[in-house]
N, C-alpha and C positions, 0 to 999 in steps of 0.2 A: 504494500500500500504506500502511496505517496505521502510526503510530508504535509501537503496541503489538505489531503483528506483527513489525516490524523488531527491536524489543528482544527479543522472545521468540526469534526466529531467531538473533540474536546470542548469547543466553544458551545456547541449545541447542548452538551450535557450540563455545562455550567448554567446556561439559560434555563433549562428544565429544573435544575436544583433551586435556582432563585425563585422560580414561579411556585414551586412546592413550598418553599420557606414562607412565601407571602400567604399561601393558603393556611398554613398552620398558625399564623399570627391572629387568626380570628378568635374573638372572645364572646361569650354569652353576656350581653349587656342588659337583658331583661327576660324574665320568665324562665322557662325550662327548655333549654336547647339540646337536651338529650332525649327525653321522652315526653313531649308535650308541646305547648305553644310558647315560642320565645323569639327573641331578636338577637341575631348574631352580627357582630360588627368587626370590621377590619380597620387597621390604623389609617388606611388611605381614605376612609369615609364610606366605603361600601357597606351596605346593610342588607340583611335577609331577615324578614319577619314571616313566621309561619309555623307550620307543624313540623316536628322532628320525631324520628324514630331511630333510636340508638345513635343519636348525634348527627343524623343525616336528614336533610330536607325531604319530606314525604307528604304528599297531599297538597293542600292549598298553600300558596306562598306569595310573597311580595318581595322582589329583589330590586334594590336601587343602587346604581353606580354613581360615583362622584361626578361624572360628566353629564348627569341628568337623565341617562337612559333608565327606564323602569320596565320590569316584567312583572305582570300579575297573572298568575295561572297555576297550573298543576306541576308537581314534581314527583318523580318516581326514582327512588334510590339515589337521590341527590342531583338528578338530571332533569332539566326542563322537559316536560312531557305533554304540553298542551299548547 
């Protein structure tokens, strides 16, 4: 494999790790974000309010991003499903 490929692969892995680190910084700021209704917040201002099952969004939810985008709808195993 060439040096460029290895460098690009390494850079891609670092980006993925940084994205995962951002996801783990979310904190429950209201209610029950494990098994119930709660609000999860990230340091960047992103918020998710809705139902949680075992810490994962499930059922009805409202997600707001810092740039003003909003999703209101259904979640299945943490993924938008509606």
